[in-house]
SEDREN-132357 format. One record per residue (C-alpha): residue number from 0; residue in one letter; y, x, z. Coordinates in steps of 0.05 Angstrom, whole numbers. Layout:
BEGIN
resi; resn; v; u; w
NUM; A; Y; X; Z
...
***
This chain:
BEGIN
resi; resn; v; u; w
0; M; -16; 1103; -664
1; S; 19; 1164; -704
2; K; 40; 1216; -661
3; I; 96; 1278; -683
4; L; 126; 1331; -645
5; Y; 182; 1354; -684
6; F; 182; 1436; -659
7; D; 225; 1492; -664
8; V; 223; 1561; -633
9; E; 274; 1617; -621
10; T; 243; 1686; -616
11; T; 258; 1760; -597
12; G; 232; 1777; -668
13; L; 179; 1760; -717
14; S; 120; 1794; -693
15; P; 80; 1746; -646
16; A; 36; 1797; -624
17; K; 106; 1836; -592
18; D; 154; 1788; -593
19; S; 162; 1724; -556
20; I; 188; 1649; -552
21; H; 255; 1644; -520
22; Q; 274; 1579; -535
23; M; 232; 1515; -548
24; A; 252; 1449; -566
25; G; 225; 1379; -599
26; I; 232; 1309; -607
27; V; 168; 1266; -590
28; E; 165; 1211; -642
29; I; 108; 1155; -635
30; D; 102; 1101; -683
31; G; 165; 1117; -710
32; N; 205; 1117; -642
33; V; 232; 1176; -601
34; V; 212; 1171; -532
35; E; 230; 1241; -510
36; E; 268; 1306; -533
37; F; 265; 1375; -494
38; D; 301; 1448; -494
39; I; 264; 1491; -458
40; R; 286; 1559; -443
41; M; 251; 1613; -422
42; Q; 246; 1686; -416
43; P; 216; 1723; -458
44; V; 147; 1759; -434
45; N; 172; 1828; -442
46; Y; 233; 1810; -415
47; A; 231; 1865; -358
48; E; 225; 1917; -408
49; L; 284; 1905; -447
50; P; 348; 1948; -460
51; L; 395; 1917; -410
52; D; 449; 1908; -484
53; Y; 390; 1870; -521
54; V; 412; 1815; -570
55; T; 361; 1777; -615
56; P; 358; 1799; -683
57; V; 380; 1716; -695
58; G; 427; 1673; -657
59; G; 456; 1728; -617
60; I; 417; 1713; -549
61; T; 435; 1765; -496
62; K; 385; 1794; -443
63; A; 438; 1776; -402
64; M; 445; 1705; -421
65; M; 366; 1702; -408
66; T; 381; 1723; -341
67; N; 376; 1651; -311
68; Y; 315; 1621; -353
69; Q; 245; 1612; -327
70; P; 190; 1651; -325
71; Q; 147; 1637; -383
72; S; 92; 1621; -346
73; Q; 141; 1551; -312
74; G; 162; 1546; -380
75; F; 98; 1536; -408
76; A; 78; 1488; -355
77; Q; 136; 1448; -369
78; F; 116; 1441; -437
79; K; 41; 1423; -415
80; G; 69; 1377; -380
81; I; 109; 1339; -431
82; L; 40; 1345; -473
83; N; 9; 1311; -423
84; R; 50; 1257; -415
85; H; 32; 1229; -492
86; V; -36; 1268; -503
87; N; -98; 1242; -475
88; K; -135; 1321; -479
89; Y; -199; 1283; -473
90; D; -195; 1240; -539
91; R; -208; 1281; -599
92; S; -170; 1226; -641
93; D; -104; 1232; -594
94; K; -64; 1285; -620
95; F; 7; 1305; -644
96; F; 17; 1332; -722
97; I; 76; 1389; -707
98; A; 140; 1375; -758
99; G; 181; 1430; -763
100; Y; 216; 1479; -822
101; N; 163; 1530; -836
102; C; 130; 1514; -780
103; Q; 58; 1527; -808
104; A; 67; 1596; -817
105; F; 122; 1615; -758
106; D; 132; 1565; -700
107; M; 52; 1548; -692
108; V; 32; 1616; -701
109; F; 84; 1628; -636
110; L; 62; 1570; -595
111; R; -9; 1592; -606
112; T; 6; 1646; -580
113; L; 38; 1619; -524
114; F; -23; 1588; -500
115; D; -56; 1654; -513
116; R; -9; 1685; -466
117; N; -17; 1640; -416
118; G; -95; 1636; -417
119; D; -95; 1558; -440
120; T; -157; 1556; -495
121; Y; -135; 1477; -514
122; F; -90; 1481; -570
123; G; -133; 1444; -610
124; T; -135; 1388; -558
125; Y; -64; 1371; -567
126; F; -48; 1386; -647
127; W; -91; 1372; -706
128; S; -88; 1437; -754
129; S; -40; 1415; -814
130; S; 29; 1408; -803
131; F; 83; 1370; -828
132; D; 120; 1432; -852
133; A; 194; 1407; -881
134; M; 204; 1472; -912
135; N; 129; 1456; -959
136; I; 157; 1376; -967
137; A; 236; 1397; -985
138; T; 212; 1440; -1050
139; F; 178; 1388; -1073
140; F; 234; 1339; -1063
141; M; 286; 1391; -1089
142; H; 251; 1431; -1136
143; S; 297; 1418; -1201
144; H; 358; 1431; -1157
145; R; 319; 1495; -1122
146; K; 356; 1539; -1181
147; H; 420; 1530; -1157
148; M; 410; 1539; -1096
149; P; 424; 1617; -1065
150; N; 363; 1609; -1023
151; F; 319; 1566; -984
152; K; 333; 1573; -919
153; L; 343; 1507; -866
154; E; 416; 1515; -862
155; T; 429; 1522; -945
156; V; 371; 1460; -950
157; A; 416; 1414; -893
158; R; 477; 1431; -930
159; T; 458; 1416; -1004
160; L; 435; 1348; -969
161; G; 498; 1329; -938
162; L; 481; 1342; -873
163; E; 515; 1375; -816
164; V; 484; 1414; -750
165; D; 481; 1375; -691
166; G; 495; 1415; -635
167; P; 518; 1493; -621
168; G; 494; 1514; -698
169; F; 440; 1536; -733
170; H; 390; 1580; -691
171; D; 385; 1542; -633
172; A; 315; 1499; -634
173; M; 346; 1437; -601
174; S; 404; 1437; -661
175; D; 356; 1464; -724
176; I; 293; 1409; -701
177; R; 341; 1356; -699
178; I; 370; 1379; -777
179; T; 292; 1388; -794
180; R; 275; 1314; -770
181; Q; 337; 1289; -810
182; I; 308; 1325; -879
183; L; 246; 1296; -869
184; K; 269; 1235; -864
185; I; 308; 1237; -922
186; V; 256; 1262; -968
187; D; 222; 1201; -933
188; M; 158; 1231; -917
189; F; 164; 1183; -853
***
């Protein structure tokens, strides 16, 4: 049985040590079928210390917008509920591959940090250590066209492939993971 968690996070910055997830979204695919989607919004762990005029460096989410987000511990519990519906944590062969855009270097690091901050040592129970990173896979697929592209950001790759974002736009975790999944389908890896 093949289990893939297409996964994306939006954060308050680039450093997992000092910054935090405020949005995580995903698509659960089992044996090629989408069985669940989720979009979890949670206050960053340092929410109380953020200045009143705080705006995320990417995406433009303000502290005022995060006021009604659930506490991070509740968002984590919601996420764990999703994982537990699809993975038997007592079966070493039952895990998700994480798929995302630049996920190995960014999203998975923040996700591991989220587990750590919530006192949960079972990250490896749910996920294989390697991932399907759409940025790396698309690089191989698009290598001859790369010199014509101004950068290799998700938005640029999607537009080069003729894709349009579905939802509020780039730097929204749900929109980003949907377009990432489309990129992976185009490069025919799944």
